[in-house]
A tleap script that builds the chain and sets N, CA, C and O, in Angstrom:
source leaprc.protein.ff14SB
mol = sequence {
  NMET THR THR GLU GLU GLU ALA THR VAL ALA
  ASN PRO TYR ARG ALA ALA ILE VAL GLY ARG
  ARG ASP GLN SER ARG PRO PHE THR GLU ASP
  PHE ALA THR GLU LEU ASP GLU ALA VAL ALA
  ALA MET ASN ALA GLY ALA TRP ILE SER THR
  ALA ALA ASP THR PHE PHE ALA GLU LEU THR
  GLY HIE VAL THR THR CYS GLY THR ALA ALA
  ALA GLY ALA MET GLU THR TYR ARG SER ALA
  ILE GLU GLY GLN PRO GLU GLN VAL PRO MET
  ASN SER TRP GLN THR HIE TRP ARG ASN LEU
  CARG
}
set mol.1.N position { 73.321 89.901 92.801 }
set mol.1.CA position { 74.602 89.746 93.455 }
set mol.1.C position { 74.385 89.016 94.780 }
set mol.1.O position { 73.484 89.360 95.545 }
set mol.2.N position { 75.204 88.021 95.042 }
set mol.2.CA position { 75.064 87.258 96.276 }
set mol.2.C position { 75.782 87.954 97.414 }
set mol.2.O position { 76.579 88.869 97.204 }
set mol.3.N position { 75.486 87.505 98.621 }
set mol.3.CA position { 76.139 88.077 99.799 }
set mol.3.C position { 77.645 87.855 99.740 }
set mol.3.O position { 78.418 88.718 100.155 }
set mol.4.N position { 78.064 86.699 99.223 }
set mol.4.CA position { 79.499 86.399 99.133 }
set mol.4.C position { 80.206 87.388 98.206 }
set mol.4.O position { 81.320 87.823 98.496 }
set mol.5.N position { 79.562 87.744 97.091 }
set mol.5.CA position { 80.164 88.685 96.159 }
set mol.5.C position { 80.230 90.096 96.740 }
set mol.5.O position { 81.129 90.866 96.404 }
set mol.6.N position { 79.289 90.431 97.603 }
set mol.6.CA position { 79.250 91.758 98.200 }
set mol.6.C position { 80.230 91.907 99.361 }
set mol.6.O position { 80.677 93.014 99.661 }
set mol.7.N position { 80.561 90.802 100.009 }
set mol.7.CA position { 81.442 90.856 101.176 }
set mol.7.C position { 82.848 91.266 100.754 }
set mol.7.O position { 83.339 90.869 99.697 }
set mol.8.N position { 83.476 92.061 101.594 }
set mol.8.CA position { 84.852 92.460 101.320 }
set mol.8.C position { 85.753 92.024 102.471 }
set mol.8.O position { 85.310 91.808 103.599 }
set mol.9.N position { 87.018 91.906 102.140 }
set mol.9.CA position { 88.031 91.521 103.122 }
set mol.9.C position { 89.213 92.470 102.972 }
set mol.9.O position { 89.349 93.162 101.963 }
set mol.10.N position { 90.053 92.490 103.981 }
set mol.10.CA position { 91.289 93.266 103.886 }
set mol.10.C position { 92.098 92.726 102.709 }
set mol.10.O position { 92.205 91.513 102.531 }
set mol.11.N position { 92.655 93.609 101.922 }
set mol.11.CA position { 93.382 93.251 100.709 }
set mol.11.C position { 94.715 92.581 101.074 }
set mol.11.O position { 95.635 93.258 101.532 }
set mol.12.N position { 94.830 91.254 100.874 }
set mol.12.CA position { 96.070 90.574 101.248 }
set mol.12.C position { 97.251 90.947 100.350 }
set mol.12.O position { 98.400 90.913 100.791 }
set mol.13.N position { 96.976 91.297 99.115 }
set mol.13.CA position { 98.040 91.721 98.206 }
set mol.13.C position { 98.657 93.029 98.702 }
set mol.13.O position { 99.878 93.173 98.753 }
set mol.14.N position { 97.802 93.967 99.062 }
set mol.14.CA position { 98.265 95.247 99.611 }
set mol.14.C position { 99.045 95.015 100.903 }
set mol.14.O position { 100.095 95.620 101.120 }
set mol.15.N position { 98.530 94.144 101.751 }
set mol.15.CA position { 99.203 93.838 103.021 }
set mol.15.C position { 100.591 93.252 102.777 }
set mol.15.O position { 101.531 93.552 103.513 }
set mol.16.N position { 100.720 92.422 101.751 }
set mol.16.CA position { 102.023 91.835 101.438 }
set mol.16.C position { 103.007 92.907 100.977 }
set mol.16.O position { 104.180 92.879 101.348 }
set mol.17.N position { 102.532 93.844 100.176 }
set mol.17.CA position { 103.404 94.937 99.725 }
set mol.17.C position { 103.841 95.786 100.915 }
set mol.17.O position { 105.010 96.155 101.023 }
set mol.18.N position { 102.907 96.094 101.801 }
set mol.18.CA position { 103.238 96.870 103.006 }
set mol.18.C position { 104.290 96.126 103.828 }
set mol.18.O position { 105.243 96.732 104.316 }
set mol.19.N position { 104.118 94.824 103.978 }
set mol.19.CA position { 105.075 94.025 104.742 }
set mol.19.C position { 106.462 94.043 104.133 }
set mol.19.O position { 107.456 94.196 104.843 }
set mol.20.N position { 106.530 93.886 102.824 }
set mol.20.CA position { 107.836 93.918 102.147 }
set mol.20.C position { 108.466 95.304 102.232 }
set mol.20.O position { 109.680 95.430 102.394 }
set mol.21.N position { 107.642 96.341 102.124 }
set mol.21.CA position { 108.167 97.700 102.269 }
set mol.21.C position { 108.794 97.883 103.651 }
set mol.21.O position { 109.896 98.416 103.781 }
set mol.22.N position { 108.079 97.434 104.670 }
set mol.22.CA position { 108.580 97.584 106.034 }
set mol.22.C position { 109.861 96.784 106.248 }
set mol.22.O position { 110.751 97.225 106.975 }
set mol.23.N position { 109.963 95.606 105.619 }
set mol.23.CA position { 111.188 94.812 105.719 }
set mol.23.C position { 112.339 95.473 104.964 }
set mol.23.O position { 113.496 95.358 105.368 }
set mol.24.N position { 112.029 96.152 103.887 }
set mol.24.CA position { 113.052 96.773 103.038 }
set mol.24.C position { 113.560 98.102 103.570 }
set mol.24.O position { 114.686 98.500 103.270 }
set mol.25.N position { 112.750 98.789 104.350 }
set mol.25.CA position { 113.096 100.143 104.788 }
set mol.25.C position { 114.486 100.233 105.441 }
set mol.25.O position { 115.255 101.118 105.066 }
set mol.26.N position { 114.846 99.363 106.397 }
set mol.26.CA position { 116.185 99.497 106.998 }
set mol.26.C position { 117.308 99.325 105.973 }
set mol.26.O position { 118.348 99.976 106.072 }
set mol.27.N position { 117.098 98.451 104.992 }
set mol.27.CA position { 118.124 98.231 103.978 }
set mol.27.C position { 118.269 99.440 103.064 }
set mol.27.O position { 119.381 99.809 102.687 }
set mol.28.N position { 117.148 100.054 102.709 }
set mol.28.CA position { 117.243 101.237 101.850 }
set mol.28.C position { 117.857 102.407 102.611 }
set mol.28.O position { 118.587 103.209 102.029 }
set mol.29.N position { 117.567 102.509 103.901 }
set mol.29.CA position { 118.182 103.570 104.706 }
set mol.29.C position { 119.690 103.360 104.796 }
set mol.29.O position { 120.459 104.314 104.678 }
set mol.30.N position { 120.116 102.104 105.007 }
set mol.30.CA position { 121.549 101.797 105.039 }
set mol.30.C position { 122.194 102.077 103.687 }
set mol.30.O position { 123.283 102.645 103.613 }
set mol.31.N position { 121.512 101.671 102.622 }
set mol.31.CA position { 122.051 101.854 101.278 }
set mol.31.C position { 122.255 103.333 100.965 }
set mol.31.O position { 123.253 103.719 100.357 }
set mol.32.N position { 121.307 104.146 101.385 }
set mol.32.CA position { 121.378 105.582 101.102 }
set mol.32.C position { 122.547 106.252 101.813 }
set mol.32.O position { 123.027 107.293 101.362 }
set mol.33.N position { 123.010 105.675 102.912 }
set mol.33.CA position { 124.091 106.294 103.692 }
set mol.33.C position { 125.380 105.469 103.673 }
set mol.33.O position { 126.315 105.762 104.419 }
set mol.34.N position { 125.430 104.456 102.838 }
set mol.34.CA position { 126.558 103.517 102.817 }
set mol.34.C position { 127.907 104.200 102.596 }
set mol.34.O position { 128.910 103.773 103.168 }
set mol.35.N position { 127.948 105.213 101.808 }
set mol.35.CA position { 129.222 105.852 101.461 }
set mol.35.C position { 129.529 107.106 102.272 }
set mol.35.O position { 130.524 107.782 102.012 }
set mol.36.N position { 128.691 107.419 103.244 }
set mol.36.CA position { 128.879 108.648 104.026 }
set mol.36.C position { 130.220 108.687 104.757 }
set mol.36.O position { 130.847 109.743 104.838 }
set mol.37.N position { 130.662 107.554 105.287 }
set mol.37.CA position { 131.944 107.536 106.011 }
set mol.37.C position { 133.113 107.795 105.070 }
set mol.37.O position { 134.079 108.461 105.442 }
set mol.38.N position { 133.025 107.270 103.855 }
set mol.38.CA position { 134.088 107.520 102.879 }
set mol.38.C position { 134.129 109.001 102.507 }
set mol.38.O position { 135.206 109.583 102.385 }
set mol.39.N position { 132.974 109.599 102.330 }
set mol.39.CA position { 132.910 111.035 102.023 }
set mol.39.C position { 133.474 111.842 103.191 }
set mol.39.O position { 134.229 112.792 102.984 }
set mol.40.N position { 133.111 111.466 104.411 }
set mol.40.CA position { 133.613 112.180 105.591 }
set mol.40.C position { 135.132 112.076 105.681 }
set mol.40.O position { 135.807 113.054 106.003 }
set mol.41.N position { 135.665 110.901 105.397 }
set mol.41.CA position { 137.119 110.721 105.433 }
set mol.41.C position { 137.799 111.585 104.375 }
set mol.41.O position { 138.823 112.214 104.638 }
set mol.42.N position { 137.224 111.607 103.188 }
set mol.42.CA position { 137.806 112.437 102.127 }
set mol.42.C position { 137.713 113.921 102.488 }
set mol.42.O position { 138.648 114.680 102.237 }
set mol.43.N position { 136.610 114.327 103.064 }
set mol.43.CA position { 136.457 115.723 103.490 }
set mol.43.C position { 137.448 116.091 104.589 }
set mol.43.O position { 137.847 117.249 104.713 }
set mol.44.N position { 137.845 115.096 105.386 }
set mol.44.CA position { 138.803 115.331 106.472 }
set mol.44.C position { 140.247 115.283 105.983 }
set mol.44.O position { 141.174 115.454 106.774 }
set mol.45.N position { 140.447 115.049 104.670 }
set mol.45.CA position { 141.797 115.059 104.116 }
set mol.45.C position { 142.488 113.719 104.108 }
set mol.45.O position { 143.718 113.674 104.112 }
set mol.46.N position { 141.751 112.623 104.097 }
set mol.46.CA position { 142.345 111.288 104.111 }
set mol.46.C position { 143.229 111.029 102.894 }
set mol.46.O position { 144.181 110.253 102.977 }
set mol.47.N position { 142.929 111.655 101.788 }
set mol.47.CA position { 143.710 111.453 100.563 }
set mol.47.C position { 143.663 112.754 99.784 }
set mol.47.O position { 142.592 113.252 99.439 }
set mol.48.N position { 144.822 113.288 99.517 }
set mol.48.CA position { 144.891 114.572 98.821 }
set mol.48.C position { 145.824 114.431 97.624 }
set mol.48.O position { 147.027 114.217 97.776 }
set mol.49.N position { 145.256 114.554 96.451 }
set mol.49.CA position { 146.009 114.538 95.193 }
set mol.49.C position { 145.023 114.798 94.063 }
set mol.49.O position { 143.815 114.885 94.286 }
set mol.50.N position { 145.548 114.920 92.854 }
set mol.50.CA position { 144.628 115.095 91.727 }
set mol.50.C position { 143.825 113.820 91.496 }
set mol.50.O position { 142.659 113.879 91.108 }
set mol.51.N position { 144.446 112.670 91.733 }
set mol.51.CA position { 143.711 111.400 91.620 }
set mol.51.C position { 142.610 111.340 92.672 }
set mol.51.O position { 141.518 110.833 92.415 }
set mol.52.N position { 142.910 111.864 93.862 }
set mol.52.CA position { 141.905 111.894 94.931 }
set mol.52.C position { 140.741 112.798 94.548 }
set mol.52.O position { 139.589 112.500 94.863 }
set mol.53.N position { 141.040 113.892 93.875 }
set mol.53.CA position { 139.970 114.790 93.431 }
set mol.53.C position { 139.038 114.082 92.454 }
set mol.53.O position { 137.817 114.217 92.536 }
set mol.54.N position { 139.625 113.327 91.534 }
set mol.54.CA position { 138.820 112.556 90.577 }
set mol.54.C position { 138.003 111.499 91.304 }
set mol.54.O position { 136.813 111.323 91.040 }
set mol.55.N position { 138.660 110.796 92.224 }
set mol.55.CA position { 137.967 109.773 93.006 }
set mol.55.C position { 136.808 110.382 93.788 }
set mol.55.O position { 135.711 109.824 93.817 }
set mol.56.N position { 137.053 111.523 94.419 }
set mol.56.CA position { 136.024 112.164 95.230 }
set mol.56.C position { 134.828 112.591 94.379 }
set mol.56.O position { 133.680 112.455 94.801 }
set mol.57.N position { 135.101 113.100 93.196 }
set mol.57.CA position { 134.004 113.492 92.304 }
set mol.57.C position { 133.154 112.278 91.943 }
set mol.57.O position { 131.926 112.355 91.931 }
set mol.58.N position { 133.808 111.164 91.652 }
set mol.58.CA position { 133.066 109.939 91.334 }
set mol.58.C position { 132.337 109.408 92.567 }
set mol.58.O position { 131.204 108.936 92.474 }
set mol.59.N position { 132.991 109.491 93.710 }
set mol.59.CA position { 132.381 109.028 94.957 }
set mol.59.C position { 131.100 109.794 95.259 }
set mol.59.O position { 130.081 109.192 95.597 }
set mol.60.N position { 131.146 111.099 95.141 }
set mol.60.CA position { 129.942 111.882 95.429 }
set mol.60.C position { 128.844 111.599 94.405 }
set mol.60.O position { 127.659 111.676 94.726 }
set mol.61.N position { 129.234 111.275 93.187 }
set mol.61.CA position { 128.246 110.853 92.193 }
set mol.61.C position { 127.572 109.556 92.601 }
set mol.61.O position { 126.362 109.397 92.440 }
set mol.62.N position { 128.360 108.630 93.131 }
set mol.62.CA position { 127.799 107.358 93.602 }
set mol.62.C position { 126.900 107.567 94.818 }
set mol.62.O position { 125.886 106.885 94.971 }
set mol.63.N position { 127.271 108.504 95.675 }
set mol.63.CA position { 126.426 108.823 96.838 }
set mol.63.C position { 125.050 109.274 96.358 }
set mol.63.O position { 124.023 108.838 96.879 }
set mol.64.N position { 125.047 110.142 95.370 }
set mol.64.CA position { 123.778 110.621 94.815 }
set mol.64.C position { 122.987 109.468 94.206 }
set mol.64.O position { 121.778 109.365 94.409 }
set mol.65.N position { 123.666 108.607 93.462 }
set mol.65.CA position { 123.001 107.463 92.835 }
set mol.65.C position { 122.401 106.537 93.883 }
set mol.65.O position { 121.270 106.078 93.724 }
set mol.66.N position { 123.138 106.259 94.945 }
set mol.66.CA position { 122.626 105.390 96.017 }
set mol.66.C position { 121.398 106.004 96.678 }
set mol.66.O position { 120.411 105.311 96.928 }
set mol.67.N position { 121.457 107.279 96.955 }
set mol.67.CA position { 120.312 107.952 97.567 }
set mol.67.C position { 119.094 107.941 96.662 }
set mol.67.O position { 117.970 107.732 97.118 }
set mol.68.N position { 119.324 108.167 95.377 }
set mol.68.CA position { 118.226 108.157 94.410 }
set mol.68.C position { 117.619 106.766 94.298 }
set mol.68.O position { 116.398 106.624 94.230 }
set mol.69.N position { 118.463 105.738 94.280 }
set mol.69.CA position { 117.962 104.364 94.187 }
set mol.69.C position { 117.151 103.989 95.422 }
set mol.69.O position { 116.093 103.370 95.304 }
set mol.70.N position { 117.633 104.355 96.589 }
set mol.70.CA position { 116.915 104.044 97.831 }
set mol.70.C position { 115.563 104.748 97.861 }
set mol.70.O position { 114.548 104.142 98.205 }
set mol.71.N position { 115.555 106.014 97.505 }
set mol.71.CA position { 114.293 106.762 97.473 }
set mol.71.C position { 113.355 106.190 96.420 }
set mol.71.O position { 112.144 106.135 96.631 }
set mol.72.N position { 113.900 105.769 95.301 }
set mol.72.CA position { 113.090 105.177 94.237 }
set mol.72.C position { 112.440 103.876 94.662 }
set mol.72.O position { 111.293 103.604 94.308 }
set mol.73.N position { 113.166 103.076 95.415 }
set mol.73.CA position { 112.586 101.820 95.910 }
set mol.73.C position { 111.408 102.101 96.828 }
set mol.73.O position { 110.363 101.460 96.714 }
set mol.74.N position { 111.570 103.051 97.733 }
set mol.74.CA position { 110.471 103.383 98.644 }
set mol.74.C position { 109.292 104.007 97.889 }
set mol.74.O position { 108.136 103.782 98.245 }
set mol.75.N position { 109.585 104.779 96.862 }
set mol.75.CA position { 108.517 105.378 96.050 }
set mol.75.C position { 107.751 104.300 95.284 }
set mol.75.O position { 106.534 104.393 95.126 }
set mol.76.N position { 108.459 103.287 94.811 }
set mol.76.CA position { 107.799 102.183 94.114 }
set mol.76.C position { 106.847 101.463 95.051 }
set mol.76.O position { 105.719 101.150 94.671 }
set mol.77.N position { 107.288 101.200 96.264 }
set mol.77.CA position { 106.390 100.591 97.258 }
set mol.77.C position { 105.190 101.500 97.531 }
set mol.77.O position { 104.049 101.037 97.536 }
set mol.78.N position { 105.445 102.786 97.758 }
set mol.78.CA position { 104.364 103.722 98.067 }
set mol.78.C position { 103.321 103.743 96.956 }
set mol.78.O position { 102.118 103.703 97.218 }
set mol.79.N position { 103.787 103.805 95.734 }
set mol.79.CA position { 102.886 103.844 94.589 }
set mol.79.C position { 102.069 102.558 94.477 }
set mol.79.O position { 100.869 102.601 94.202 }
set mol.80.N position { 102.717 101.428 94.690 }
set mol.80.CA position { 102.011 100.144 94.620 }
set mol.80.C position { 100.957 100.042 95.718 }
set mol.80.O position { 99.852 99.554 95.479 }
set mol.81.N position { 101.295 100.498 96.911 }
set mol.81.CA position { 100.349 100.449 98.034 }
set mol.81.C position { 99.164 101.365 97.765 }
set mol.81.O position { 98.012 100.975 97.956 }
set mol.82.N position { 99.448 102.576 97.323 }
set mol.82.CA position { 98.365 103.523 97.047 }
set mol.82.C position { 97.477 103.067 95.894 }
set mol.82.O position { 96.318 103.473 95.805 }
set mol.83.N position { 98.011 102.231 95.018 }
set mol.83.CA position { 97.246 101.731 93.883 }
set mol.83.C position { 96.317 100.584 94.225 }
set mol.83.O position { 95.570 100.110 93.369 }
set mol.84.N position { 96.357 100.140 95.457 }
set mol.84.CA position { 95.518 99.023 95.884 }
set mol.84.C position { 94.500 99.492 96.910 }
set mol.84.O position { 94.832 100.264 97.810 }
set mol.85.N position { 93.259 99.030 96.780 }
set mol.85.CA position { 92.260 99.368 97.794 }
set mol.85.C position { 92.543 98.623 99.095 }
set mol.85.O position { 93.152 97.553 99.085 }
set mol.86.N position { 92.104 99.187 100.200 }
set mol.86.CA position { 92.288 98.524 101.492 }
set mol.86.C position { 91.392 97.300 101.623 }
set mol.86.O position { 91.772 96.311 102.249 }
set mol.87.N position { 90.214 97.368 101.036 }
set mol.87.CA position { 89.260 96.257 101.073 }
set mol.87.C position { 88.981 95.806 99.642 }
set mol.87.O position { 88.895 96.626 98.728 }
set mol.88.N position { 88.840 94.493 99.459 }
set mol.88.CA position { 88.522 93.939 98.142 }
set mol.88.C position { 87.433 92.887 98.291 }
set mol.88.O position { 87.264 92.317 99.369 }
set mol.89.N position { 86.689 92.623 97.214 }
set mol.89.CA position { 85.703 91.548 97.275 }
set mol.89.C position { 86.392 90.213 97.554 }
set mol.89.O position { 87.547 90.008 97.180 }
set mol.90.N position { 85.686 89.332 98.199 }
set mol.90.CA position { 86.264 88.031 98.568 }
set mol.90.C position { 86.731 87.231 97.358 }
set mol.90.O position { 87.643 86.412 97.474 }
set mol.91.N position { 86.119 87.457 96.199 }
set mol.91.CA position { 86.485 86.685 95.013 }
set mol.91.C position { 87.427 87.456 94.082 }
set mol.91.O position { 87.576 87.073 92.922 }
set mol.92.N position { 88.057 88.515 94.551 }
set mol.92.CA position { 88.951 89.313 93.705 }
set mol.92.C position { 90.290 88.608 93.496 }
set mol.92.O position { 90.654 87.696 94.239 }
set mol.93.N position { 91.009 89.051 92.474 }
set mol.93.CA position { 92.313 88.454 92.199 }
set mol.93.C position { 93.289 88.695 93.349 }
set mol.93.O position { 94.196 87.892 93.566 }
set mol.94.N position { 93.111 89.798 94.090 }
set mol.94.CA position { 94.028 90.103 95.188 }
set mol.94.C position { 93.970 89.048 96.292 }
set mol.94.O position { 94.954 88.833 96.998 }
set mol.95.N position { 92.823 88.394 96.440 }
set mol.95.CA position { 92.721 87.362 97.476 }
set mol.95.C position { 93.385 86.065 97.037 }
set mol.95.O position { 93.634 85.184 97.859 }
set mol.96.N position { 93.674 85.945 95.743 }
set mol.96.CA position { 94.286 84.719 95.204 }
set mol.96.C position { 95.602 85.013 94.486 }
set mol.96.O position { 96.079 84.181 93.714 }
set mol.97.N position { 96.187 86.169 94.727 }
set mol.97.CA position { 97.349 86.593 93.951 }
set mol.97.C position { 98.535 85.653 94.057 }
set mol.97.O position { 99.325 85.565 93.117 }
set mol.98.N position { 98.685 84.956 95.153 }
set mol.98.CA position { 99.823 84.031 95.294 }
set mol.98.C position { 99.701 82.842 94.356 }
set mol.98.O position { 100.699 82.198 94.033 }
set mol.99.N position { 98.496 82.552 93.922 }
set mol.99.CA position { 98.264 81.418 93.028 }
set mol.99.C position { 98.339 81.803 91.556 }
set mol.99.O position { 98.314 80.924 90.694 }
set mol.100.N position { 98.430 83.086 91.247 }
set mol.100.CA position { 98.485 83.533 89.859 }
set mol.100.C position { 99.893 83.340 89.312 }
set mol.100.O position { 100.879 83.707 89.951 }
set mol.101.N position { 99.968 82.766 88.132 }
set mol.101.CA position { 101.279 82.570 87.486 }
set mol.101.C position { 101.123 82.686 86.014 }
set mol.101.O position { 102.100 82.555 85.277 }
savepdb mol mol.pdb
quit
């Protein structure tokens, strides 16, 4: 084994995933709370009727779905990051991942 094969570098693929996760975090946080004001308004009595009851039930279902989707996105990033080593050999696919197609 040559010295070049033994040398390791910071994993650029992992770093890219970390960067995208950090860029995505504010959007997922916003997404998870996007409907909170509508729920608060309904809880305060903004609309009261049987149709409103149906709407509110669907609204709270969507709130749950949004929260689950946001958490799922962050979990996908976490899993991808944990699946990558911090250091990789200089000739690994992670150092050339942008060129893979």
